[in-house]
C-alpha positions, -999 to +999 in steps of 0.1 A: -502-741-412-496-714-432-536-710-443-542-711-402-515-685-398-531-667-424-562-670-414-554-660-379-532-630-385-557-615-412-588-620-389-606-635-417-632-652-393-637-620-378-641-600-408-667-627-421-688-622-391-684-588-393-695-585-432-726-611-422-736-586-395-734-555-417-747-572-453-780-583-431-783-550-418-785-536-455-810-561-466-845-546-474-873-570-468-870-597-496-835-589-500-813-620-503-778-630-488-758-652-508-725-665-492-700-691-506-679-706-482-646-722-491-641-745-457-656-757-426-644-729-407-662-702-428-692-728-434-698-728-400-699-692-393-724-687-419-745-715-410-746-703-375-752-670-383-785-678-406-797-702-381-793-676-351-812-651-372-836-673-383-854-684-354-882-667-334-867-641-307-880-636-273-883-669-259-876-671-219-841-689-228-833-666-257-842-630-253-850-608-285-815-596-299-817-559-307-814-548-342-812-582-352-818-591-391-845-614-393-836-642-419-853-673-439-834-699-449-838-705-489-812-729-499-780-745-487-759-761-483-755-765-519-723-781-532-711-785-567-719-812-589-693-837-603-694-821-636-686-787-621-661-802-602-642-818-631-645-785-653-632-766-620-616-788-593-610-758-570-648-754-567-648-790-548-651-775-513-674-747-521-704-743-502-737-719-513-761-708-485-787-684-493-810-668-470-839-639-472-850-609-450-883-612-441 
């Protein structure tokens, strides 16, 4: 319960979305965006952001987004190995996703 209240009060998920947008705008061609999320709410936002900015824009059902960063998924979801979790139990929920600016 405490985690849910903290996420809501601090607007953590909104801040994550804004941070992803800002980071993608700052990337130059070939620049990479690497994001480690620690719970499913964060990971879902990161996954959808990369997917939405990786798709070909301008279709009849999905018009081109203005100013959207064009990304290409490089890696992810990458999870820690059993050995890493044994050394660092807090890593068990971490998920790494990487995208590159086209």
